[in-house]
Backbone bond lengths (Angstrom), bond angles and torsions (degrees), N, CA, C in turn:
res aa  C-N    CA-C-N  psi(-1)  N-CA   C-N-CA  omega(-1)  CA-C   N-CA-C  phi
1 X - - - 1.443 - - 1.525 109.20 -
2 X 1.314 116.22 141.01 1.457 121.58 -177.61 1.522 110.95 -72.38
3 X 1.310 115.67 147.56 1.463 121.63 176.62 1.523 109.15 -67.73
4 X 1.331 119.00 128.90 1.460 120.63 179.40 1.533 111.33 -64.70
5 X 1.304 115.47 133.56 1.461 122.58 178.59 1.524 108.09 -89.14
6 X 1.320 116.40 135.24 1.459 121.40 177.73 1.529 108.43 -120.35
7 X 1.329 116.93 97.79 1.467 119.49 175.31 1.533 110.10 -70.36
8 X 1.307 115.88 130.80 1.466 123.08 175.08 1.518 105.87 -110.64
9 X 1.312 117.10 108.25 1.462 121.01 -170.61 1.519 110.62 -101.12
10 X 1.319 115.08 118.27 1.460 121.67 173.11 1.517 106.68 -87.17
11 X 1.357 118.62 106.64 1.466 120.01 -178.53 1.528 111.70 -65.37
12 X 1.321 114.62 157.18 1.469 118.68 173.38 1.522 108.21 -57.19
13 X 1.302 116.27 152.44 1.462 121.02 -176.09 1.521 112.60 -121.41
14 X 1.303 117.58 10.62 1.458 120.00 -177.51 1.524 109.60 110.49
15 X 1.304 116.18 -179.13 1.465 119.33 -174.78 1.527 113.13 -68.62
16 X 1.309 114.36 126.23 1.465 123.67 170.52 1.523 115.31 58.65
17 X 1.312 118.08 23.94 1.461 120.15 175.94 1.522 107.07 -100.46
18 X 1.328 115.80 104.49 1.456 120.79 -174.70 1.522 109.49 -130.16
19 X 1.320 116.37 126.11 1.454 122.36 176.82 1.522 107.42 -148.70
20 X 1.310 116.46 160.65 1.458 121.53 -178.10 1.531 109.97 -69.12
21 X 1.342 118.09 132.01 1.473 120.60 179.75 1.535 111.66 -79.08
22 X 1.346 115.98 66.91 1.458 120.76 -178.03 1.527 112.39 -57.29
23 X 1.337 116.96 -34.36 1.466 119.64 -179.30 1.523 111.09 -59.56
24 X 1.325 117.75 -39.28 1.463 120.17 178.13 1.516 111.64 -75.95
25 X 1.301 116.20 -36.03 1.461 119.18 177.44 1.525 110.43 -60.12
26 X 1.332 117.14 -38.24 1.463 121.14 179.80 1.527 111.79 -66.74
27 X 1.308 117.78 -24.60 1.466 120.71 -177.48 1.523 113.61 -87.74
28 X 1.320 118.16 -12.99 1.469 118.63 -174.40 1.531 112.92 -65.40
29 X 1.313 118.57 -43.84 1.466 119.60 -177.65 1.527 112.43 -67.89
30 X 1.341 120.04 -45.13 1.468 118.37 174.86 1.527 113.00 -59.53
31 X 1.320 117.84 -36.27 1.467 119.89 176.91 1.522 110.93 -65.81
32 X 1.323 117.26 -41.18 1.474 119.89 177.31 1.525 110.63 -61.44
33 X 1.330 116.11 -44.64 1.473 120.01 178.38 1.527 110.87 -62.01
34 X 1.328 116.86 -29.05 1.460 121.42 178.60 1.515 114.11 -82.01
35 X 1.340 117.61 0.99 1.462 120.84 176.96 1.520 114.53 92.56
36 X 1.335 116.92 19.60 1.463 121.21 -179.95 1.523 110.83 -114.35
37 X 1.312 114.93 161.53 1.459 122.14 176.09 1.535 107.67 -110.32
38 X 1.348 118.36 94.67 1.460 119.88 -178.39 1.523 112.08 -76.23
39 X 1.324 115.38 141.30 1.462 122.00 177.11 1.525 107.84 -135.00
40 X 1.321 116.77 121.33 1.459 120.92 178.20 1.527 109.01 -84.79
41 X 1.322 115.30 126.51 1.464 122.08 174.83 1.526 106.62 -113.99
42 X 1.303 116.16 115.69 1.460 120.67 179.61 1.522 108.23 -98.01
43 X 1.332 115.68 101.91 1.468 120.94 -175.98 1.525 112.36 -67.78
44 X 1.316 117.49 -9.13 1.454 120.56 174.31 1.524 110.49 -77.53
45 X 1.357 115.86 -17.30 1.462 120.61 -175.94 1.522 114.01 -119.69
46 X 1.329 118.11 -19.88 1.462 121.46 -179.34 1.521 110.02 -146.10
47 X 1.308 116.43 163.61 1.456 122.20 -178.35 1.532 109.24 -81.60
48 X 1.336 117.96 113.88 1.467 118.69 -176.99 1.523 113.68 -66.20
49 X 1.325 118.13 -27.81 1.467 120.15 179.32 1.523 110.70 -65.19
50 X 1.314 115.87 -47.02 1.468 120.58 178.81 1.523 110.26 -63.35
51 X 1.318 116.59 -44.71 1.460 120.80 -177.73 1.535 111.63 -65.46
52 X 1.334 117.72 -39.43 1.468 120.04 176.38 1.520 111.47 -61.66
53 X 1.312 117.32 -42.04 1.470 120.94 177.97 1.527 110.34 -62.09
54 X 1.341 116.65 -42.54 1.469 120.37 178.73 1.528 110.96 -62.05
55 X 1.311 116.83 -44.24 1.468 120.03 -179.22 1.523 111.48 -67.18
56 X 1.327 117.45 -40.46 1.465 120.74 178.98 1.522 111.21 -63.48
57 X 1.316 117.39 -30.32 1.468 121.00 177.60 1.527 111.39 -71.79
58 X 1.338 117.86 -23.73 1.462 122.20 -179.00 1.523 113.03 -82.84
59 X 1.324 116.89 -29.99 1.458 119.43 -176.86 1.508 110.95 177.09
60 X 1.327 116.34 -179.55 1.466 119.20 -176.93 1.528 111.85 -69.29
61 X 1.334 114.98 143.55 1.455 120.57 174.24 1.529 107.86 -90.95
62 X 1.326 116.50 126.13 1.456 120.85 -177.95 1.509 113.80 -91.91
63 X 1.300 117.27 -5.77 1.465 123.40 -178.25 1.513 107.63 156.39
64 X 1.318 116.38 158.05 1.458 121.65 178.53 1.518 106.76 -124.85
65 X 1.330 116.71 123.80 1.452 121.53 -178.70 1.518 111.63 -107.89
66 X 1.320 115.44 139.73 1.465 122.09 175.13 1.514 108.53 -135.20
67 X 1.320 115.86 157.97 1.456 121.50 173.88 1.513 107.92 -122.05
68 X 1.323 116.25 153.64 1.450 117.39 -179.05 1.518 112.19 -155.23
69 X 1.299 112.63 151.54 1.456 123.06 170.57 1.520 105.75 -135.21
70 X 1.293 117.40 171.98 1.463 120.37 177.86 1.527 109.57 -67.49
71 X 1.312 116.66 151.01 1.452 121.65 179.56 1.512 110.71 113.52
72 X 1.326 116.54 -161.17 1.470 119.87 -176.75 1.520 113.75 -57.67
73 X 1.322 117.77 -31.96 1.463 120.22 -179.26 1.526 111.26 -59.96
74 X 1.315 117.38 -32.59 1.465 121.93 179.56 1.527 111.21 -62.78
75 X 1.324 117.51 -50.88 1.471 119.32 -178.62 1.515 111.36 -67.04
76 X 1.328 117.85 -37.15 1.465 119.81 177.41 1.526 110.90 -66.21
77 X 1.332 116.77 -39.40 1.465 120.41 177.98 1.516 112.21 -64.33
78 X 1.332 116.60 -39.83 1.465 119.79 178.11 1.525 111.55 -65.61
79 X 1.329 117.31 -36.93 1.473 120.30 176.48 1.525 110.11 -59.67
80 X 1.332 116.47 -45.38 1.468 120.64 -179.19 1.525 110.37 -66.75
81 X 1.330 117.71 -41.33 1.466 120.82 179.21 1.526 111.36 -62.06
82 X 1.308 116.68 -42.97 1.461 121.09 178.91 1.523 110.64 -63.02
83 X 1.317 116.69 -43.74 1.467 120.73 176.58 1.537 110.24 -60.43
84 X 1.334 116.23 -45.66 1.463 120.33 -177.51 1.526 111.54 -62.18
85 X 1.325 118.07 -45.80 1.466 120.46 -178.54 1.530 111.45 -67.68
86 X 1.318 117.11 -33.28 1.463 120.17 178.55 1.529 110.74 -68.93
87 X 1.316 116.87 -39.86 1.463 120.95 -174.18 1.522 114.20 -95.54
88 X 1.316 117.37 -22.07 1.464 122.35 -179.55 1.534 108.16 -135.74
89 X 1.322 117.91 65.28 1.471 120.94 -171.10 1.528 115.15 -61.95
90 X 1.321 118.47 -23.36 1.457 121.01 -178.65 1.530 113.47 -91.87
91 X 1.323 116.48 -1.15 1.467 121.03 -178.93 1.526 108.73 -96.14
92 X 1.334 117.69 123.70 1.464 118.85 -180.00 1.525 112.79 -67.09
93 X 1.325 115.16 137.42 1.460 122.25 175.31 1.527 106.40 -105.33
94 X 1.332 115.63 120.22 1.456 122.40 -174.41 1.523 109.31 -118.99
95 X 1.324 115.59 128.98 1.461 120.98 178.97 1.517 110.40 -107.57
96 X 1.335 115.00 141.13 1.451 122.59 172.56 1.520 108.49 -133.18
97 X 1.311 116.16 -178.93 1.453 120.51 179.58 1.519 111.35 108.55
98 X 1.308 115.33 -174.58 1.459 120.44 -173.40 1.523 112.61 -67.36
99 X 1.334 118.37 -37.77 1.465 119.69 -178.35 1.526 112.13 -62.24
100 X 1.339 119.95 -55.64 1.463 118.60 179.54 1.532 113.50 -67.25
101 X 1.325 117.47 -26.09 1.460 119.64 177.10 1.524 110.61 -68.24
102 X 1.322 116.72 -41.43 1.466 121.12 -178.99 1.533 112.57 -82.86
103 X 1.330 117.64 -32.06 1.468 122.24 -176.02 1.529 111.09 -131.81
104 X 1.337 118.15 61.85 1.469 119.14 -174.81 1.523 113.77 -63.83
105 X 1.323 118.24 -42.80 1.467 120.09 -177.91 1.533 110.71 -64.62
106 X 1.323 115.89 -43.31 1.467 119.97 178.86 1.526 110.45 -63.03
107 X 1.317 117.21 -42.95 1.469 121.05 179.37 1.525 110.58 -60.80
108 X 1.327 117.08 -42.90 1.463 121.12 -177.18 1.525 113.47 -72.91
109 X 1.314 117.64 -11.43 1.467 119.53 175.98 1.522 112.27 -69.90
110 X 1.322 116.55 -21.17 1.467 118.65 179.98 1.530 108.77 -71.61
111 X 1.334 117.72 130.71 1.473 120.17 -174.75 1.526 114.51 -66.93
112 X 1.327 118.09 -14.68 1.465 120.42 -178.21 1.526 112.74 -102.21
113 X 1.324 116.80 14.53 1.463 121.98 175.89 1.524 106.88 -121.96
114 X 1.335 116.20 121.31 1.468 121.19 -175.56 1.521 113.80 -92.46
115 X 1.328 117.32 -30.21 1.463 120.37 -176.28 1.518 109.22 -156.91
116 X 1.326 115.21 159.92 1.464 120.61 174.45 1.522 108.89 -126.00
117 X 1.318 114.85 152.18 1.459 122.63 174.15 1.515 106.16 -112.66
118 X 1.328 116.02 125.32 1.456 120.78 -178.63 1.524 110.79 -94.33
119 X 1.296 116.19 143.06 1.452 125.46 177.56 1.530 109.62 61.04
120 X 1.331 119.00 -126.85 1.466 121.82 -176.15 1.525 109.80 -87.32
121 X 1.344 116.67 128.32 1.447 120.40 -173.93 1.506 116.65 -96.82
122 X 1.331 118.33 -2.19 1.453 120.40 -173.18 1.528 113.68 -56.46
123 X 1.302 117.23 -39.21 1.465 119.39 -178.45 1.531 112.06 -100.59
124 X 1.311 117.43 -22.86 1.459 120.87 -176.37 1.527 111.87 -82.21
125 X 1.312 117.58 -45.15 1.462 120.90 -174.00 1.524 113.97 -59.26
126 X 1.349 119.33 -46.16 1.480 117.52 179.08 1.509 112.66 -58.99
């Protein structure tokens, strides 16, 4: 059986705001130890819809992770979550970051978000 791929999607953050997604980099090794193949998709640099389709063609998706804070990243993250649930309805969409940590119940009210990770996700998400 193929190793489940876990796309970790860094949503766009607005115009010209670019920084290294250290939070996702920190999660790759725990995911590997958990039997998953993590892939970071930086939506500031590539189209996450196209990349998700490419990854799904390679093997099963074990979950889709996103991070969010208030501001433009929130609306971009919701766009990606909606796309993911429409095209991969059986794949859980999991949100982490400051928004779901501070407002977990509100975050989970969105129909395209299946679960939230509170505080640090490196050990919890896998």
